[in-house]
C-alpha distance (Angstrom), angle and dihedral (degrees) to the residues before:
residue distance angle dihedral
M1 . . .
S2 3.81 . .
I3 3.78 124.2 .
D4 3.80 123.2 -155.5
L5 3.81 105.7 -138.7
S6 3.79 97.4 174.6
Q7 3.80 91.6 99.5
F8 3.80 88.3 68.6
F9 3.81 98.3 43.1
E10 3.80 98.0 91.2
V11 3.80 92.1 50.4
F12 3.80 89.1 50.0
F13 3.81 92.5 50.1
E14 3.80 93.4 47.7
E15 3.79 94.1 47.3
S16 3.81 91.9 45.1
L17 3.81 92.5 51.0
E18 3.80 89.4 48.6
G19 3.79 87.9 50.7
L20 3.81 90.6 52.3
D21 3.81 90.0 50.6
A22 3.80 89.1 52.6
M23 3.81 91.1 47.7
E24 3.80 92.0 50.7
A25 3.81 93.6 47.5
E26 3.82 92.1 49.9
L27 3.82 93.6 44.3
L28 3.80 89.3 55.9
N29 3.81 88.0 54.9
L30 3.81 93.5 54.2
E31 3.79 119.4 107.5
P32 3.83 111.3 -167.1
G33 3.78 109.1 -125.3
N34 3.80 92.0 19.6
E35 3.79 102.3 51.0
D36 3.78 124.1 152.4
M37 3.80 112.9 -124.4
E38 3.80 92.7 -145.1
T39 3.80 88.3 58.0
I40 3.81 89.9 51.3
N41 3.81 89.7 49.0
T42 3.81 91.6 50.8
I43 3.81 91.0 52.1
F44 3.80 91.2 46.3
R45 3.81 93.1 50.1
A46 3.81 91.6 50.8
A47 3.83 91.4 50.4
H48 3.81 91.0 45.0
S49 3.81 92.1 52.0
I50 3.81 92.5 49.8
K51 3.80 91.4 48.3
G52 3.78 93.3 48.6
G53 3.80 94.8 45.5
S54 3.81 94.1 46.4
G55 3.79 90.8 49.0
T56 3.79 91.2 50.4
F57 3.81 92.5 52.6
G58 3.78 94.6 43.9
F59 3.81 98.0 -107.8
T60 3.80 92.0 138.9
S61 3.81 95.3 166.0
V62 3.81 89.0 63.1
S63 3.80 96.1 41.9
D64 3.83 92.9 47.3
F65 3.80 92.0 49.2
T66 3.80 93.7 45.9
H67 3.80 91.1 50.2
V68 3.82 94.8 70.2
L69 3.79 95.7 48.8
E70 3.80 89.6 44.9
T71 3.83 88.6 53.8
L72 3.81 91.2 53.3
L73 3.80 91.3 48.3
D74 3.78 90.9 48.6
Q75 3.81 91.1 53.9
I76 3.80 91.4 48.5
R77 3.79 94.5 49.6
D78 3.82 90.7 46.9
G79 3.79 90.6 53.0
Q80 3.82 93.8 -115.1
R81 3.80 92.8 119.1
A82 3.80 134.3 28.4
L83 3.79 118.1 -124.3
T84 3.83 114.9 -115.2
A85 3.79 135.1 -173.7
E86 3.81 87.5 -109.0
H87 3.80 89.5 59.4
V88 3.81 92.1 50.9
N89 3.82 93.1 49.0
L90 3.80 91.7 47.2
L91 3.80 92.5 48.0
L92 3.81 90.4 50.3
K93 3.82 89.7 51.7
S94 3.80 87.5 49.9
V95 3.80 90.2 55.5
D96 3.82 90.2 54.0
C97 3.80 90.9 46.1
L98 3.81 92.6 50.5
R99 3.82 90.9 49.2
G100 3.80 88.9 55.7
M101 3.80 93.1 47.2
L102 3.80 92.7 49.3
A103 3.82 91.4 46.7
A104 3.81 90.1 53.3
L105 3.80 92.8 48.6
Q106 3.80 90.6 47.0
A107 3.82 88.9 54.2
E108 3.84 91.7 51.0
Q109 3.81 92.4 -106.9
E110 3.79 132.5 126.3
P111 3.81 109.7 -110.0
D112 3.80 119.1 -114.3
L113 3.81 101.1 -116.3
T114 3.82 97.4 -170.5
E115 3.80 94.6 101.7
A116 3.81 92.2 36.5
D117 3.80 91.2 55.3
E118 3.80 91.8 49.4
I119 3.81 92.7 49.5
R120 3.80 92.0 44.8
K121 3.84 90.7 53.2
R122 3.80 89.2 53.1
F123 3.80 89.8 51.6
E124 3.79 91.2 48.4
V125 3.81 90.9 51.5
I126 3.82 90.1 51.8
L127 3.81 90.4 47.6
G128 3.81 92.2 46.1
L129 3.81 91.8 -118.9
S130 3.81 95.2 123.6
E131 3.77 138.9 26.0
D132 3.76 120.4 -90.0
S133 3.82 95.2 171.7
D134 3.77 140.3 -25.9
S135 3.80 88.1 -62.8
T136 3.81 89.7 82.4
S137 3.78 114.7 71.0
S138 3.77 121.4 -135.9
E139 3.75 119.2 -96.2
T140 3.78 117.6 -87.0
P141 3.79 122.2 -119.2
E142 3.80 89.2 -109.7
T143 3.81 92.1 64.0
Q144 3.79 90.5 50.9
S145 3.83 96.7 46.4
E146 3.78 123.5 95.6
N147 3.78 123.8 -109.6
T148 3.78 132.4 -170.3
Y149 3.80 120.4 -130.4
Q150 3.80 128.7 -166.4
I151 3.79 109.7 -143.1
D152 3.80 119.7 -168.8
F153 3.79 112.6 -165.1
K154 3.80 123.8 -178.2
P155 3.82 114.1 169.5
H156 3.78 119.0 -150.3
P157 3.82 113.0 -113.4
H158 3.84 92.7 -105.7
L159 3.83 94.5 56.4
F160 3.81 95.4 108.6
K161 3.80 90.8 52.7
T162 3.83 89.6 62.7
G163 3.80 90.2 60.2
N164 3.83 94.6 -108.0
E165 3.80 124.9 132.8
P166 3.86 123.0 -161.1
L167 3.81 89.1 -150.9
Y168 3.80 90.4 70.7
M169 3.81 92.6 50.5
I170 3.79 92.1 50.0
S171 3.80 88.6 50.8
E172 3.80 90.9 52.0
L173 3.81 91.8 48.1
A174 3.80 89.4 53.1
E175 3.79 89.6 57.2
L176 3.83 90.7 60.7
G177 3.81 96.0 61.5
E178 3.80 143.8 -65.8
L179 3.80 110.7 -12.8
E180 3.81 133.3 -162.2
T181 3.80 117.1 -171.3
Q182 3.79 134.7 -164.4
A183 3.80 122.9 -173.6
F184 3.83 122.8 -156.6
Y185 3.76 119.9 -159.5
D186 3.79 107.2 169.8
A187 3.83 89.6 115.2
I188 3.82 92.0 64.4
P189 3.85 107.0 113.6
D190 3.79 128.8 -143.0
I191 3.77 116.0 -68.8
D192 3.81 91.4 -104.2
S193 3.81 91.0 58.0
L194 3.80 97.0 38.9
H195 3.81 116.7 119.1
A196 3.78 112.2 -164.1
E197 3.81 93.0 -152.6
E198 3.83 93.1 59.5
C199 3.82 128.1 80.0
F200 3.82 118.0 -128.0
L201 3.82 100.1 164.7
A202 3.81 129.4 97.1
W203 3.80 130.7 -169.7
R204 3.77 142.2 -153.8
F205 3.80 117.4 -158.8
F206 3.79 132.3 -168.2
L207 3.80 109.2 -158.9
T208 3.81 123.6 -173.8
T209 3.80 108.4 -163.4
S210 3.81 144.6 144.2
K211 3.80 89.1 -137.2
P212 3.81 120.2 104.0
E213 3.80 122.3 -105.7
S214 3.82 89.2 -105.2
A215 3.82 89.3 67.3
I216 3.82 89.0 58.8
S217 3.79 93.0 45.6
E218 3.79 91.2 53.7
I219 3.80 91.5 60.6
F220 3.80 90.2 59.1
E221 3.82 97.0 39.1
W222 3.77 88.8 94.9
V223 3.82 92.3 61.5
E224 3.80 102.8 28.1
D225 3.82 90.6 119.2
D226 3.80 93.3 44.8
A227 3.82 101.9 50.8
D228 3.81 144.7 33.3
I229 3.81 107.8 -109.8
D230 3.79 130.5 -179.2
I231 3.82 126.6 176.7
V232 3.82 119.5 -168.5
L233 3.82 128.4 -179.6
C234 3.82 107.6 -127.5
G235 3.82 103.0 174.2
G236 3.83 117.5 -133.2
L237 3.78 124.8 12.8
F238 3.81 111.5 -79.6
E239 3.77 140.6 174.0
S240 3.77 115.3 -91.3
D241 3.79 112.7 -92.5
L242 3.76 91.3 -154.2
S243 3.80 115.9 123.2
D244 3.77 112.8 -102.8
D245 3.76 104.4 -165.4
E246 3.76 110.7 162.8
G247 3.77 113.2 -110.7
S248 3.78 97.5 16.2
T249 3.75 117.0 136.3
P250 3.79 117.4 -118.1
S251 3.75 112.0 -118.2
V252 3.78 135.3 -175.4
Q253 3.76 121.0 -149.9
V254 3.78 117.0 -171.2
S255 3.79 118.3 -159.2
T256 3.79 120.5 -132.0
E257 3.82 92.5 -129.7
S258 3.76 119.6 112.8
E259 3.81 90.2 -108.0
S260 3.81 99.7 43.2
R261 3.79 123.7 -175.0
L262 3.78 139.6 -172.3
E263 3.81 105.8 -90.3
N264 3.83 112.3 -144.1
P265 3.79 101.0 -58.0
E266 3.80 115.1 -161.4
P267 3.80 110.2 -121.2
E268 3.75 124.2 -146.1
S269 3.79 90.0 -125.4
K270 3.78 139.4 -11.6
A271 3.77 114.1 -42.3
V272 3.77 110.4 -93.2
T273 3.78 111.2 -126.1
S274 3.78 116.0 -136.0
I275 3.81 111.3 -165.5
A276 3.80 119.3 -153.2
T277 3.75 94.0 -101.7
N278 3.79 90.1 55.1
A279 3.78 96.3 45.9
P280 3.81 118.2 126.9
V281 3.79 110.2 -80.2
V282 3.78 126.1 -147.5
K283 3.76 113.2 -147.7
K284 3.79 109.2 -124.6
A285 3.78 106.9 -149.2
E286 3.76 119.7 -152.0
A287 3.77 113.5 -94.5
K288 3.76 111.3 -110.7
K289 3.76 110.9 -118.1
P290 3.80 112.8 -131.6
S291 3.77 111.2 -113.8
D292 3.77 90.3 -141.6
S293 3.78 128.9 26.2
S294 3.78 89.5 -138.1
A295 3.82 93.6 51.7
T296 3.79 95.4 98.9
S297 3.77 130.8 132.0
I298 3.79 128.5 -100.4
R299 3.78 125.8 -140.0
V300 3.77 107.9 -133.7
G301 3.80 126.7 -159.8
I302 3.80 115.1 -116.7
D303 3.81 90.1 -122.4
K304 3.82 89.9 63.8
V305 3.80 91.5 48.7
D306 3.82 91.3 48.8
S307 3.80 90.0 50.5
L308 3.81 90.8 52.2
I309 3.79 91.5 50.3
N310 3.80 90.0 51.7
M311 3.81 90.9 50.2
V312 3.80 92.2 50.6
G313 3.80 88.6 49.8
E314 3.80 90.2 54.1
L315 3.81 90.2 49.6
V316 3.79 91.7 51.6
I317 3.81 90.7 51.6
T318 3.82 92.0 49.0
Q319 3.81 91.6 46.9
A320 3.83 90.5 52.0
M321 3.80 90.4 49.8
L322 3.81 92.3 50.8
S323 3.82 91.3 47.2
Q324 3.80 89.9 53.1
I325 3.82 91.6 49.6
G326 3.82 89.2 49.9
E327 3.79 90.4 59.4
Q328 3.83 93.4 53.3
E329 3.76 128.0 88.8
I330 3.79 112.1 -90.9
T331 3.78 109.5 -104.8
E332 3.77 135.3 146.3
S333 3.80 90.6 -93.4
T334 3.82 93.5 50.6
I335 3.80 90.1 49.8
T336 3.81 89.4 52.5
A337 3.81 90.4 47.7
L338 3.82 89.7 48.4
Q339 3.80 91.7 52.4
E340 3.80 90.5 49.5
G341 3.80 90.3 48.1
L342 3.81 92.0 50.5
A343 3.80 90.2 49.1
Q344 3.79 89.1 51.4
L345 3.81 89.9 47.8
A346 3.82 90.6 52.7
H347 3.80 90.1 49.1
N348 3.82 92.6 49.2
T349 3.80 92.2 46.0
R350 3.80 91.9 52.2
D351 3.82 91.4 48.2
L352 3.79 90.5 49.0
Q353 3.80 90.9 48.8
E354 3.80 91.9 51.2
N355 3.79 91.6 48.1
V356 3.79 92.1 49.2
M357 3.80 89.5 51.1
R358 3.81 89.7 51.1
I359 3.80 88.4 62.2
R360 3.80 89.6 65.2
M361 3.79 92.2 48.5
L362 3.80 113.2 102.2
P363 3.81 131.4 174.7
I364 3.79 113.5 -97.6
S365 3.80 87.8 -125.3
F366 3.83 84.6 91.4
V367 3.82 86.8 69.3
F368 3.80 97.6 34.2
S369 3.81 91.8 53.8
R370 3.81 92.6 72.9
F371 3.80 94.6 58.3
P372 3.85 102.7 70.6
R373 3.81 88.7 65.1
L374 3.80 93.4 42.3
V375 3.82 92.1 50.2
R376 3.80 92.3 46.5
D377 3.82 94.9 50.5
T378 3.80 96.1 40.7
S379 3.81 94.5 46.9
Q380 3.81 89.7 51.2
K381 3.82 90.6 53.1
L382 3.80 91.5 48.2
G383 3.80 95.3 43.9
K384 3.81 91.4 -122.9
Q385 3.79 131.7 135.6
V386 3.80 111.4 -131.1
E387 3.79 136.4 177.3
L388 3.80 116.1 -159.4
K389 3.81 119.0 -150.7
L390 3.81 120.7 -166.3
L391 3.81 118.6 -162.0
G392 3.81 130.5 178.1
E393 3.81 94.0 16.8
Q394 3.82 92.0 158.4
T395 3.81 93.2 56.7
E396 3.80 105.9 122.6
L397 3.78 131.3 -138.7
D398 3.77 137.8 161.3
K399 3.81 116.1 -68.8
T400 3.81 91.5 -128.3
V401 3.80 92.2 53.8
M402 3.81 90.2 45.9
E403 3.80 93.2 53.7
K404 3.80 92.5 51.2
I405 3.81 98.5 43.7
S406 3.80 94.8 55.2
D407 3.82 97.6 82.2
P408 3.83 96.2 47.2
M409 3.81 89.1 49.9
V410 3.81 91.3 51.0
H411 3.80 89.7 54.0
L412 3.82 92.6 48.7
V413 3.81 92.9 48.5
R414 3.80 91.4 48.9
N415 3.79 88.7 49.0
S416 3.82 90.2 54.2
L417 3.80 91.6 48.8
D418 3.80 95.3 46.0
H419 3.82 104.9 34.3
G420 3.80 103.0 16.5
L421 3.78 108.1 47.3
E422 3.80 121.1 62.1
T423 3.80 126.9 -138.7
P424 3.83 116.2 -92.1
E425 3.82 90.0 -103.6
Q426 3.81 92.6 51.9
R427 3.80 91.7 47.2
V428 3.82 92.9 50.5
A429 3.81 90.0 48.2
A430 3.82 88.7 52.4
G431 3.81 91.4 50.7
K432 3.81 94.2 -106.0
D433 3.76 133.6 128.8
P434 3.82 107.8 -88.3
V435 3.80 88.2 -127.9
G436 3.79 111.4 77.9
T437 3.79 123.4 -151.2
V438 3.79 130.7 -134.0
T439 3.80 115.2 -172.8
L440 3.79 128.0 -165.1
N441 3.79 113.7 -164.4
A442 3.80 129.8 178.3
F443 3.80 129.7 -175.4
H444 3.79 141.5 152.3
Q445 3.79 119.7 -103.6
G446 3.78 115.5 -179.5
G447 3.80 107.8 -51.3
N448 3.80 92.7 -21.4
I449 3.77 138.8 79.3
V450 3.79 116.4 -130.9
I451 3.82 120.3 -153.2
E452 3.80 119.8 -169.7
I453 3.82 125.3 -164.3
M454 3.80 106.7 -165.8
D455 3.80 133.1 177.5
D456 3.80 132.7 179.8
G457 3.79 93.9 -140.3
Q458 3.77 134.3 118.4
G459 3.80 97.0 -64.2
L460 3.79 126.3 -130.5
N461 3.80 115.8 -40.9
T462 3.81 100.5 -128.2
E463 3.83 93.7 -173.2
K464 3.79 92.0 53.1
I465 3.82 91.5 45.4
R466 3.81 91.6 49.7
S467 3.82 93.3 47.7
K468 3.80 91.6 48.1
A469 3.81 91.8 48.1
I470 3.80 91.0 51.6
A471 3.81 91.1 47.7
N472 3.80 90.1 50.6
G473 3.80 92.2 48.3
L474 3.80 93.5 -117.2
I475 3.82 92.9 125.9
Q476 3.80 136.4 10.8
E477 3.78 123.1 -108.9
T478 3.79 88.8 -120.0
D479 3.83 94.0 55.7
E480 3.78 113.4 113.2
L481 3.80 110.2 -146.0
S482 3.79 131.5 174.2
P483 3.83 119.0 -125.6
D484 3.81 89.7 -101.9
E485 3.80 91.2 51.7
I486 3.80 90.4 49.3
N487 3.80 90.7 50.7
E488 3.80 89.9 52.5
L489 3.81 88.7 60.3
I490 3.81 90.4 76.9
F491 3.81 87.0 74.6
M492 3.82 92.2 58.1
P493 3.83 116.2 111.3
G494 3.79 113.7 -93.9
F495 3.78 95.1 14.0
S496 3.82 120.7 137.8
T497 3.80 134.2 149.2
A498 3.80 94.0 -163.3
D499 3.80 109.0 127.5
E500 3.79 93.3 -156.2
V501 3.77 137.5 16.1
S502 3.80 115.4 -103.2
D503 3.79 138.4 156.0
I504 3.81 87.7 -94.3
S505 3.81 105.1 41.7
G506 3.76 135.1 23.1
R507 3.80 95.5 31.1
G508 3.80 93.8 140.1
V509 3.82 94.0 -99.6
G510 3.78 104.7 109.2
M511 3.78 134.7 -176.4
D512 3.79 88.9 -94.8
V513 3.80 88.7 66.7
V514 3.80 90.1 48.5
R515 3.81 91.4 52.8
R516 3.80 92.7 43.7
N517 3.81 92.1 51.6
I518 3.80 91.3 48.8
Q519 3.81 92.1 47.3
A520 3.81 88.2 51.9
L521 3.81 85.2 64.3
N522 3.82 89.9 53.3
G523 3.79 87.6 -105.4
S524 3.79 137.6 119.4
V525 3.80 138.0 -139.9
E526 3.79 127.6 -152.5
V527 3.77 134.9 178.5
A528 3.80 130.5 -144.6
S529 3.79 121.2 -175.7
A530 3.79 140.9 174.7
P531 3.84 122.8 -167.2
G532 3.78 111.3 -105.3
V533 3.82 92.4 0.9
G534 3.80 103.9 73.2
S535 3.78 143.9 -111.8
T536 3.79 136.7 -83.6
F537 3.80 124.6 -157.4
T538 3.80 111.9 -163.4
I539 3.80 121.2 -160.4
R540 3.81 120.4 -168.0
L541 3.79 118.4 -165.9
P542 3.81 137.6 169.6
L543 3.80 113.1 -106.4
T544 3.79 90.8 -123.7
L545 3.79 137.8 12.6
A546 3.80 94.7 -152.4
I547 3.81 106.9 65.2
L548 3.79 135.7 20.2
D549 3.78 137.6 177.1
G550 3.78 107.3 -114.6
Q551 3.79 141.6 -171.7
L552 3.78 112.7 -138.0
V553 3.82 113.7 -140.4
K554 3.79 132.6 -177.0
V555 3.81 121.2 -129.8
A556 3.81 111.9 176.7
Q557 3.82 104.3 -50.5
H558 3.80 93.5 -24.8
T559 3.79 132.5 94.3
Y560 3.81 119.0 -144.0
I561 3.78 130.8 -178.4
I562 3.80 123.4 -133.8
P563 3.84 116.2 -163.4
L564 3.78 106.2 -109.1
I565 3.81 93.2 -138.8
S566 3.83 89.2 61.6
I567 3.81 95.2 54.1
V568 3.81 117.2 98.6
E569 3.79 97.8 175.8
S570 3.79 144.1 -37.4
L571 3.81 123.1 -129.6
Q572 3.77 147.7 159.5
I573 3.77 112.5 -102.9
D574 3.81 120.5 -108.7
I575 3.79 98.7 -146.0
S576 3.83 91.4 -156.6
K577 3.82 89.5 67.2
V578 3.79 95.5 52.1
S579 3.82 120.2 101.1
R580 3.78 133.1 180.0
V581 3.82 119.2 -119.5
G582 3.76 118.1 -167.4
K583 3.76 118.9 -28.0
D584 3.78 104.7 -35.4
L585 3.82 111.5 -4.3
D586 3.79 119.4 112.0
V587 3.82 121.2 -162.2
L588 3.79 129.7 -165.9
R589 3.79 121.0 -143.7
L590 3.79 105.2 -135.2
R591 3.81 119.1 173.9
D592 3.81 94.0 -31.4
E593 3.80 92.5 -43.9
Y594 3.77 126.9 107.3
I595 3.80 111.7 -136.0
P596 3.83 117.3 -163.2
I597 3.82 111.2 -133.5
L598 3.79 114.6 -135.6
R599 3.81 115.5 -163.4
L600 3.79 104.9 -144.3
Y601 3.81 92.7 -165.7
D602 3.80 88.6 58.4
I603 3.82 96.6 44.7
F604 3.82 92.5 47.8
N605 3.82 94.0 36.8
H606 3.81 98.5 -121.3
G607 3.78 121.5 162.6
G608 3.79 125.5 -151.5
A609 3.82 96.5 40.3
I610 3.82 123.8 135.9
E611 3.80 107.0 -96.5
E612 3.84 101.9 179.7
L613 3.81 107.5 100.3
D614 3.81 95.0 -146.0
K615 3.82 91.1 55.5
T616 3.79 96.8 51.5
L617 3.80 138.0 65.8
L618 3.79 128.2 -114.5
V619 3.81 120.7 -143.1
V620 3.81 108.3 -159.7
V621 3.81 110.0 -149.9
E622 3.80 133.2 178.5
S623 3.79 130.3 -142.4
D624 3.82 130.6 163.2
N625 3.83 88.3 -0.8
H626 3.81 91.4 -58.4
K627 3.80 127.2 113.9
V628 3.78 125.6 -144.8
G629 3.80 132.8 169.3
L630 3.80 122.2 -125.5
L631 3.81 114.6 -151.6
V632 3.82 111.7 -138.4
D633 3.78 135.2 169.7
D634 3.80 95.6 -131.8
L635 3.80 145.5 -13.6
L636 3.79 115.9 -116.4
A637 3.80 130.2 -178.6
Q638 3.79 130.5 -40.1
Q639 3.77 117.0 -126.6
Q640 3.80 144.6 151.4
V641 3.77 112.1 -99.9
V642 3.78 133.0 -164.4
I643 3.80 109.4 -126.6
K644 3.80 118.3 -129.9
S645 3.79 119.8 -167.5
L646 3.79 115.5 -114.6
E647 3.78 91.4 -167.1
A648 3.80 92.3 57.5
N649 3.82 94.5 45.5
Y650 3.81 102.7 31.0
Q651 3.81 122.8 -10.4
K652 3.80 139.3 -67.1
V653 3.82 113.1 -71.5
D654 3.80 119.5 -163.6
G655 3.78 113.0 -120.2
I656 3.83 92.7 18.2
S657 3.81 122.4 95.1
G658 3.79 98.0 -174.8
A659 3.78 145.5 -50.1
T660 3.78 139.6 -104.8
I661 3.80 139.0 -165.3
L662 3.78 116.0 -114.2
G663 3.79 126.1 -142.1
D664 3.81 91.5 -95.9
G665 3.82 91.9 53.9
R666 3.81 96.6 -104.1
V667 3.81 121.3 133.8
S668 3.80 115.5 -120.2
L669 3.80 125.4 -168.7
I670 3.82 121.6 -131.3
I671 3.78 114.8 -135.1
D672 3.81 119.1 -126.7
I673 3.82 102.5 -147.4
S674 3.81 96.0 -163.7
G675 3.80 92.0 46.8
L676 3.80 91.0 46.0
I677 3.82 91.6 54.5
K678 3.78 90.0 49.8
L679 3.81 91.3 46.9
S680 3.80 91.1 51.9
G681 3.81 92.0 57.4
L682 3.83 94.4 -121.5
K683 3.82 95.6 130.3
R684 3.78 121.5 91.8
P685 3.83 112.4 -121.6
G686 3.83 109.6 -96.0
S687 3.80 91.4 7.3
Q688 3.77 141.5 86.9
D689 3.82 91.7 -140.9
L690 3.81 123.0 104.8
I691 3.79 121.1 -119.0
V692 3.80 89.3 -121.8
E693 3.80 112.2 96.9
Q694 3.77 129.6 171.6
N695 3.79 94.0 -118.1
A696 3.78 89.7 55.9
V697 3.78 90.2 65.1
G698 3.76 99.4 28.0
G699 3.75 91.2 134.3
A700 3.77 94.8 56.8
A701 3.76 118.0 123.2
């Protein structure tokens, strides 16, 4: 009988990767000489689960590798061995190695075992299982000789309900050597009382192997609480001494001792010998390769599922009410009832939409959790002492946004560690604590999530940045730039202050790529720095990339959508407060601010729009801490819209972040405020500031 296990592979991979995350987090909390036993137990349980699951599914390379690190952990938790820094470092490397092996198996590839073999040899040296030098004596003939073990195995009736299958264990036993098997079935009830989900069989095995008894015990560790198991060393292979009277009924008697065994059952006939090559075989199906790396599952809290069920219930009730109204004669009262029903339907639909979106919302701790390890490893390479602080870990954002923000954050954190923080000697000389601090903070602000990466290092070196920018031809030597403008230069393409290429800096991925990736998420990144105090990188992102609240506006015969969170206010223009700057830029003086007026009909080349300022409306929007006014013919409705990617369906369009389909079936484009400002030419080269300054229009009314 063959069993297709591929349906369970993805669950195994997800749970194993979660187990590795837990192992890594707990390993980083370990202090050799002052370790917490519960932490050791947590790490051991995670390793044990991965080993058991990988063995069950036939991923022997993973189970064999995990066995040695599990053995070390078992010795540490039993007090047989003291934990050292070397152990922690090796276990962390094992976590990385296992991640790579699981990723290869998940992609239908054979894992590269080069690193795994090297790490396993180091474990074996620590455990005294292999020679490191002449200090370890060669193995004795006794350890190389074969022994025969009698293994009595009687599963409890509920074994199948735990997800375990004796067939897999028999298959694993057969891999250890030459195997004889006997099955006993006297406990099987009459057909009327038979329950297919319960186990009524028991087995006796005779295994001849050069492996130690511990190798046999490990196979049954997974079911030690769900079966009676007894392993006895018998010596050489021998014929079964069980009685073989013809016609006798096989019976299984289980002792009441703590280590019970099968006591001389009487078989129906001679025991049938099953040699290793004839042992039961589990068909290992090919792992199904995910079509998309982002197509993973989400674990959802039961409260969110319950809320969805309630919303669907409300929709069903509303639908029934509307159906009943549709069957009635049309009168003024039925029309009123229909309008109320439609209003209720709109309310229920919006609630359902919001609850569905909540399912995709995950705490940012999923991203933050990777940084303790990164900070630890990087600070060791750099010879720096660093404390990592994580704030706002429960702040939620969309899973898609979270997956795409991870890499830019890694680059910014590495930048803080490499360029921002000083060495302990430099910090002491500057009157600082030798231990530097990197802080990750996340919080909601309006409809956005804000992520801050802060360090208390030396700050950005404006002189070095300016010199490098001049050398790279990004600015002229005669250009006069403020410190903030100089700091913004680090986001220019091709800019780097790294003096030499390393695995931390100068890898060809500059800050321009970081900003571009964040802008692709309709977000922004800014930097603030003070010499000797430190730097703060601030990332602003939308909570979700799927839906936004929008303001529909009319420009000529076209309808555009402006994200509601970007709108400051809408107003009619007082022509007396409008001034001309330069050749063709109008600005509006609004409460001591000068707001550049962008004519959408001109930028998007639409004819037939209203051009007289006093006959139009101005929508004041804000992006990157700058306000601009968008000239529109009219304001239409506000509504939530589902964002469709233009890039995926057509091509990238400057000033447009996406599109949506309106209720009447028309396509409407969604305006990208940041891209629109850039398209209009309002930004200073190498700066985030606008060209409009108060002194440029000082004579305005």
